[in-house]
C-alpha positions in Angstrom: 9.6 -13.2 -1.2 12.3 -15.7 -0.2 14.3 -13.2 2.0 14.0 -13.2 5.8 10.8 -11.1 6.1 11.5 -10.0 9.7 15.0 -8.8 8.7 13.8 -7.0 5.6 10.8 -5.5 7.4 13.0 -4.3 10.3 15.4 -2.6 7.9 12.6 -0.9 5.9 11.0 0.3 9.1 14.4 1.8 10.2 14.7 3.5 6.8 11.2 4.9 7.2 12.1 6.3 10.6 15.2 7.8 9.1 13.2 9.4 6.3 10.6 10.8 8.8 13.5 12.3 10.8 15.0 13.8 7.6 11.7 15.4 6.8 11.6 16.9 10.3 15.2 18.1 9.9 14.1 19.9 6.7 11.1 21.5 8.4 13.5 22.6 11.2 15.9 24.1 8.6 18.8 22.0 9.9 22.3 22.2 8.6 22.6 20.8 5.0 25.5 18.4 5.8 23.5 16.9 8.8 20.7 16.2 6.3 23.0 14.8 3.8 24.6 12.5 6.4 21.2 11.2 7.3 20.2 10.7 3.7 23.4 8.7 3.2 22.6 6.5 6.3 19.1 5.9 4.9 20.6 5.0 1.5 23.0 2.6 3.1 20.3 0.6 4.9 18.2 0.5 1.8 21.2 -0.9 -0.2 21.7 -3.5 2.5 18.1 -4.4 2.1 18.3 -4.6 -1.6 21.3 -6.9 -1.3 19.5 -9.2 1.1 16.4 -9.5 -1.1 18.4 -10.0 -4.3 20.7 -12.5 -2.6 17.7 -14.6 -1.5 16.2 -14.3 -4.9 19.3 -15.6 -6.6 19.8 -18.4 -4.0 16.2 -19.6 -4.3 14.3 -18.4 -7.4 17.2 -18.4 -9.8 18.7 -21.5 -8.4 15.3 -23.3 -8.7 14.9 -22.1 -12.2 18.2 -23.9 -13.2 16.4 -27.2 -12.8 13.7 -26.2 -15.3 13.6 -26.2 -19.1 13.8 -22.3 -19.3 16.1 -20.8 -16.6 17.0 -17.9 -18.8 14.1 -15.7 -17.6 15.1 -15.7 -14.0 18.8 -15.2 -14.8 18.0 -12.3 -17.1 15.9 -10.7 -14.4 18.7 -10.9 -11.9 21.3 -9.6 -14.4 19.0 -6.7 -15.2 18.7 -5.7 -11.5 22.5 -6.1 -11.1 23.1 -3.9 -14.1 20.8 -1.2 -12.6 22.6 -1.5 -9.3 26.0 -0.8 -10.8 24.5 1.7 -13.3 25.8 -0.1 -16.4 22.8 0.7 -18.6 
């Protein structure tokens, strides 16, 4: 992985903590909107993590592949992920 491992790991650990908190909220029968709010916060940090990893991939792996005889594979991989992110498929 070409992304900053410390940054990605920190974000994933935060998301994991948020998910653990959400599970406790569900067990405690907390108010639905409070749970949804925490779910959206977790989704937000995961989206930021996805962006960071994908950006590093494009800047390194895809960029490096442009100097090879077959850059299409890495470009298509990145495009496929981007399509899924914006739900074009």
